[in-house]
N, C-alpha and C positions, 0 to 999 in steps of 0.2 A: 375518534376525532371526526368532526364534520366540517367540510369545506363550506364557504359561503353559499355555493350553489346547491348545497344539500347532498353532495356526493360523499359517500362514506369512504374513508381511507383505512378503516380499521379492519384487520383480518382476524376474525374471531376463531374460537375453537371449532374444529370440524366435526360433522356427524359421520363423515366417511373419510377414510385415510388410506390412500393408495399412492404413496410417494413415487415409487418407481414407475408405475403406469402413468402417473400425471406428467412426469418429465418426458416420457416417451410420446405420450399423446400430444403434448404441447409442441414438440418438434415436428411430429408427423402432420399435425393439423395446419401448421404454418406452411409447410412444404406443399400440402394439398391445395392451398389457396390458388396457386397457379398451375401446378403440375396436374392436378385432378379436376381443375375447374370449379373448386368449391367457392371461390369468391362470387362467381356468377350464380351459383346455387343459393348462396346467402342473400344476394340482391333480389332474386325472384321470390324467395321465401317470405321476406318481410316487406317487400315493396307495397306501398299503398296503405300501410297500417296508420292508425291515428289514435289520439287519446293516450290514456295510461296503459302501458304494456307490462306484463310480467313475463320474464323469460325464465323458464325452469330448467336447471342444468346448464348454466351459461358457459361452463368450461373456462377456457382462457379468454373469453370475451371477444372472439373474432367477429361475432355478429354486430357488435356495437357500432362499428364504422359504417354499416350499411342501412341503419334505420333512417327513414325519411324525416324531413323536418316537420311533418304533420303529427309526429309522435311528441307528446308533451313531457313524458317521463317514462323511464324504464326502471323497473325493479328486477334485478337479476339475482336469482337464487343459485348458489353453488355450494355443495356440501364439502368438497375436497379442498383441503387447506392450500396445497400448492397451486392448483388451478385457480382457486379464488384469489390468491395473491396476484396472479397474472391478470385476472379479470379486473381487479382494482386498478392496475396500471393501464389497461385498455380503457377503463371508464374515465380516467383522468385525461386521456387523449380524445375522447369522444366529443362530438359537436353538441350532443344532447345531454341533459342531466341523467346520469345513470347511478343508481344506488345498488351496490353489490352487497348482498345479504347472505349470511350463513343460514343453512336450513336444508331440510330434506323434502323431497317431493311429496312424501306421504303426510307431512305436517307443515304446510306452508305458513310461515310466520307473518301473515298479513290478514287484513280484515275481509269479511265476506263481501262479495259483489263490489269489489273495489277497482276492478280493471275492465277496460273496454276490449282488450285483446290479450292473447297469450301466445307464446312461441315455444314450441318443443322442437329441439334440434339435436338429434342423435342422443336422446336421453332415456326414452322408454325402454331401451335395450338393457339398461343397467339399474333401473329402480328396483327395489326389493319387492314391492307390492304394487303392481300396475293398477289393479282396480281401485285401491285406496288412493294412489297418486292422482288418478283421473277424477275420482270423487272430490278430492281437494281442489283440483283445477276447476271443476264445475262450481264449487263453492265460491271461489274468489272472483270468478267472472260474473259480470252483470248478466241478467237474462238477455239473450241476443248477442252476447259477447262472442268474439271470433277467436278460433284457434288456428294458428298456422303450424303445420308440422312437416318435418323432414326427418324420417326415421328409416333405419334399416331393419330387415327381418327376414323371415323365411321366403325362399324363392328358388327358382330353377326346377330341374327335373327331379325324379325320385331319388337318384343317387345323391344329388346335392342336398336335398332336404334331409335324407338320412344322415349325411355328413354333419349337417347343422345340428341335428338332434343329438348326435353322439358328442360333438364338441360341447354343447350346452351342459351335458351330463358329466363331463370329464374335465378337461384341462382349460377350456376357454375362459369361463368366468374368473377363476383364480389368476390367470395370466393377464386378463384384460380389464381389470378393475370392476368386476361384476357384470361385464357385458354378456348378453345372450344373443345368439345369431338366428334363432328359430322362432322368435316371437312374432305376433301378428298385430301391428300397431293399428291398422284400420279396424279390424275386428274388435280390438280393445276399446277404441273410441266409441264404436257403435254400441257395444255392451254397456258402456258407462253412461249412456243416455245422450250423447252428443248427436246432433244432426250432421251427417256427412255431406259436404259439398263436393266439388270436383277434386279429383286427385289423379295422379298418374304415377306409373312405375318408372323408376330411373335405375340404370345400372351404373355404379360408380366403382372405378373409373369407367367412362363410356367406352374407352378403347383398351384392349388388353384382355387377359384371361379373367373370367368371372371367379371371384373368391367367395367363400361363405359369407363375407361381410358386404358383398357388392350389391345386394338386392334391396333397393331403397324405394321409398314412396314419399311423394310430396303432395300436400293438399291442404284443404280448408275444412274446418268443422265449426259448428256453433253450439253454444248452450241454447236450448229452445227458448223462444221469446216468452212463452207462458209458463216457464219452468218455476215450480215452487222452490222454496229454500232447499238447497242441496245438502247432502249429508255432511255433518261436521260443522254446520253453521251455528 
């Protein structure tokens, strides 16, 4: 069903199904808005965006409330059924038009060069094929289109990085909905052909012991202005 505003209320069949993790993540992420300062992170991540925006891996839609009025439309891709249902509820509360769409990062169900900006928020850790997902992101952005990213990945000293690699090869992905803690999001964006802008390392939470999931990076990248048609178009 479509609302008059164009916002979708239909929760379609999912490409990813992690019901236990989805419930846990939804509760944890809401608590982290204040306890870990994630609300402020979200505001900084998407502040100043404008035009049509695609958010890949929207989760339970906590970013929606922070988009500025200069954004004309948000298309939010979320593959997990439970999280997508929560994102639909968040979209209905949003000030801006948000269309929540089922789909995977590796095969975005949208037209090429259709968006002015893209948002990646704690999603590259869990996609199955990072190069393919980023090739798709390049495809759907117009040349010169902006990427805002907040991702966690490898960090810390030798012992922590070894711990991250061991977790990725053993228990962590099955327990955490496919999440990996030792990926390199900045390197992945660079290898995918994006131009890297300013970025900074962030420890989350800022206070307290560092965990394998604590090493985050926030920044900006662009699809090059003179970029030819990206793969998959």
